[in-house]
Backbone as JSON, one array per atom type, in Angstrom:
{
  "sequence": "MGLLRTVLIILLIWFGLKILSRLFAPILMKFVAKKAEERFGQQFGNFQNQAQQRHAQKQKEGETVIDKMPKQNKASNEKVGEYIDYEEID",
  "N": [[-13.83, 45.83, -43.32], [-14.31, 43.18, -43.93], [-11.98, 42.38, -45.26], [-10.02, 42.58, -43.26], [-10.96, 40.63, -41.5], [-10.67, 38.33, -43.09], [-7.88, 38.26, -43.41], [-7.1, 37.86, -40.74], [-8.24, 35.33, -40.26], [-6.76, 33.78, -42.07], [-4.16, 34.1, -40.97], [-4.6, 32.91, -38.46], [-5.14, 30.27, -39.19], [-2.68, 29.66, -40.41], [-0.8, 29.89, -38.22], [-1.92, 27.97, -36.57], [-1.54, 25.62, -38.09], [1.25, 25.55, -38.05], [1.77, 25.09, -35.33], [0.47, 22.61, -34.97], [1.95, 21.06, -36.77], [4.43, 21.0, -35.55], [3.83, 19.46, -33.35], [2.9, 17.0, -34.41], [4.76, 16.21, -36.33], [7.13, 14.74, -35.44], [5.93, 12.28, -34.75], [4.83, 11.48, -37.17], [7.19, 11.26, -38.7], [8.48, 9.13, -37.38], [6.7, 7.07, -37.96], [6.9, 6.93, -40.78], [9.62, 6.27, -41.03], [9.64, 3.78, -39.78], [8.01, 2.26, -41.51], [9.59, 2.37, -43.84], [11.83, 1.0, -42.94], [10.75, -1.54, -42.53], [10.06, -2.26, -45.17], [12.61, -2.25, -46.36], [13.82, -4.26, -44.89], [12.3, -6.47, -45.67], [12.89, -6.59, -48.42], [15.67, -6.94, -48.36], [15.84, -9.31, -46.93], [14.57, -11.07, -48.72], [16.39, -10.93, -50.81], [18.69, -11.99, -49.6], [17.83, -14.62, -49.09], [17.37, -15.58, -51.71], [19.95, -15.38, -52.79], [21.36, -17.19, -51.18], [20.07, -19.57, -51.86], [20.67, -19.78, -54.6], [23.45, -19.97, -54.44], [23.76, -22.34, -53.01], [22.71, -24.17, -54.82], [24.48, -24.03, -57.0], [27.0, -24.79, -56.02], [28.82, -27.67, -55.31], [29.44, -30.24, -52.83], [32.64, -30.07, -51.4], [33.75, -28.73, -53.51], [35.77, -26.14, -54.82], [35.36, -22.7, -55.07], [36.03, -19.64, -56.63], [35.13, -16.41, -56.19], [35.88, -13.85, -56.99], [37.81, -11.85, -59.26], [41.35, -11.68, -59.57], [43.33, -8.75, -58.92], [44.67, -6.9, -61.61], [47.9, -6.01, -62.16], [48.94, -3.04, -63.41], [51.52, -1.77, -65.33], [53.17, 1.18, -64.56], [53.69, 4.23, -66.34], [56.89, 5.03, -66.79], [58.26, 7.11, -67.98], [57.31, 10.08, -67.66], [57.78, 12.74, -68.04], [60.26, 15.3, -68.54], [62.78, 16.52, -66.3], [63.22, 19.84, -65.43], [65.67, 22.04, -64.65], [65.87, 25.0, -62.75], [66.71, 28.42, -62.1], [66.36, 30.91, -59.64], [65.65, 34.26, -60.26], [66.69, 37.36, -59.02]],
  "CA": [[-13.99, 44.9, -42.23], [-14.21, 41.83, -44.48], [-10.57, 42.12, -45.58], [-9.33, 42.36, -41.99], [-11.42, 39.34, -40.99], [-10.06, 37.3, -43.93], [-6.46, 38.21, -43.07], [-6.99, 37.25, -39.42], [-8.53, 33.9, -40.4], [-5.59, 33.17, -42.73], [-3.08, 34.05, -39.99], [-4.96, 31.93, -37.45], [-4.93, 28.95, -39.8], [-1.23, 29.51, -40.61], [-0.16, 29.59, -36.95], [-2.46, 26.68, -36.11], [-0.83, 24.56, -38.81], [2.63, 25.5, -37.56], [1.76, 24.44, -34.01], [0.13, 21.2, -35.15], [3.05, 20.36, -37.44], [5.48, 20.76, -34.55], [3.39, 18.39, -32.47], [2.7, 15.73, -35.08], [5.85, 15.87, -37.25], [7.95, 13.61, -34.96], [5.16, 11.04, -34.82], [4.75, 11.13, -38.59], [8.51, 10.82, -39.15], [8.72, 7.79, -36.83], [5.86, 6.15, -38.72], [7.49, 6.78, -42.11], [10.89, 5.55, -40.89], [9.32, 2.39, -39.46], [7.54, 1.61, -42.74], [10.73, 2.21, -44.74], [12.67, -0.05, -42.38], [10.09, -2.82, -42.81], [10.21, -2.56, -46.6], [14.01, -2.57, -46.61], [14.07, -5.57, -44.29], [11.69, -7.5, -46.51], [13.64, -6.69, -49.67], [16.98, -7.48, -48.06], [15.63, -10.7, -46.57], [14.32, -11.82, -49.95], [17.64, -10.98, -51.56], [19.57, -12.93, -48.92], [17.33, -15.97, -49.31], [17.61, -15.95, -53.1], [21.39, -15.55, -52.99], [21.76, -18.44, -50.53], [19.54, -20.68, -52.63], [21.46, -19.91, -55.83], [24.8, -20.41, -54.08], [23.67, -23.75, -52.63], [22.44, -24.96, -56.01], [25.64, -24.05, -57.88], [28.19, -25.37, -55.42], [28.73, -29.05, -54.83], [30.25, -30.45, -51.64], [34.05, -30.29, -51.66], [34.17, -27.96, -54.67], [36.34, -24.84, -54.5], [34.87, -21.68, -55.97], [36.61, -18.32, -56.44], [34.09, -15.47, -56.61], [36.37, -12.58, -57.51], [38.98, -11.89, -60.13], [42.49, -10.99, -58.95], [43.67, -7.45, -59.5], [45.73, -6.93, -62.61], [48.85, -4.91, -61.92], [49.3, -2.34, -64.64], [52.81, -1.1, -65.22], [53.01, 2.62, -64.72], [54.54, 4.83, -67.35], [58.05, 5.59, -66.1], [58.68, 8.36, -68.61], [56.19, 11.0, -67.6], [58.25, 14.0, -68.57], [61.65, 15.53, -68.18], [62.97, 17.45, -65.21], [63.86, 21.08, -65.87], [66.3, 22.75, -63.55], [65.69, 26.43, -62.93], [67.32, 29.29, -61.12], [65.52, 32.05, -59.3], [66.28, 35.54, -60.6], [66.27, 38.44, -58.1]],
  "C": [[-13.82, 43.46, -42.72], [-12.77, 41.43, -44.78], [-9.79, 41.8, -44.31], [-9.69, 41.0, -41.41], [-10.77, 38.19, -41.76], [-8.58, 37.14, -43.59], [-6.27, 37.54, -41.71], [-7.27, 35.75, -39.47], [-7.35, 33.18, -41.04], [-4.43, 33.05, -41.76], [-3.35, 33.01, -38.9], [-4.74, 30.51, -37.98], [-3.44, 28.67, -39.96], [-0.54, 29.13, -39.3], [-0.67, 28.29, -36.35], [-1.77, 25.51, -36.78], [0.61, 24.42, -38.34], [2.71, 24.77, -36.22], [1.46, 22.95, -34.15], [1.26, 20.42, -35.83], [4.19, 20.09, -36.47], [5.1, 19.63, -33.6], [3.38, 17.04, -33.16], [3.83, 15.33, -36.04], [6.72, 14.73, -36.72], [7.22, 12.28, -35.05], [5.07, 10.55, -36.26], [6.09, 10.62, -39.11], [8.84, 9.42, -38.63], [7.93, 6.74, -37.61], [6.47, 5.88, -40.1], [8.79, 5.98, -42.04], [10.63, 4.07, -40.6], [8.86, 1.63, -40.7], [8.7, 1.38, -43.71], [11.65, 1.09, -44.25], [12.06, -1.43, -42.66], [10.25, -3.22, -44.27], [11.64, -2.97, -46.93], [14.33, -3.96, -46.07], [13.49, -6.69, -45.13], [12.49, -7.69, -47.79], [15.0, -7.33, -49.42], [16.87, -8.95, -47.69], [15.38, -11.57, -47.78], [15.59, -11.97, -50.75], [18.59, -11.99, -50.93], [19.13, -14.37, -49.18], [17.6, -16.44, -50.73], [19.09, -16.21, -53.35], [21.87, -16.86, -52.37], [21.28, -19.65, -51.32], [20.35, -20.89, -53.91], [22.85, -20.45, -55.53], [24.8, -21.9, -53.71], [23.45, -24.64, -53.85], [23.69, -25.09, -56.89], [26.8, -24.87, -57.32], [27.94, -26.78, -54.92], [29.64, -29.19, -53.62], [31.68, -30.76, -52.03], [34.59, -29.49, -52.84], [34.69, -26.6, -54.21], [35.9, -23.83, -55.55], [35.52, -20.36, -55.62], [35.64, -17.31, -57.03], [34.62, -14.19, -57.22], [37.6, -12.79, -58.38], [40.13, -11.19, -59.43], [42.76, -9.67, -59.66], [44.8, -7.62, -60.51], [46.64, -5.73, -62.38], [49.24, -4.3, -63.25], [50.62, -1.62, -64.41], [52.61, 0.39, -65.45], [54.01, 3.13, -65.76], [55.69, 5.55, -66.65], [58.45, 6.94, -66.69], [57.47, 9.3, -68.69], [56.57, 12.32, -68.23], [59.7, 14.19, -68.18], [61.74, 16.61, -67.12], [63.73, 18.67, -65.73], [64.37, 21.82, -64.65], [66.15, 24.25, -63.79], [66.4, 27.17, -61.82], [66.41, 30.48, -60.89], [66.28, 33.34, -59.57], [65.75, 36.6, -59.66], [66.1, 39.74, -58.84]]
}
């Protein structure tokens, strides 16, 4: 009798947790997503502010600045191999 009662209690708890997780999982996910969005916004905002401050400090009025290096065109190897002509044998 004790074993059957224990198994029924475990099953009741298992199904109860499944039902509660289906009810509260969307709410929990929204909360976690909102917190992550706030953290990302704060970090991105701080990064933007720092980048603008550094850029303003480095550049003087009327000065031209190039931020990227031009691509270097590498000559491709023309002699990759030789072409071999073949005939199909029936």
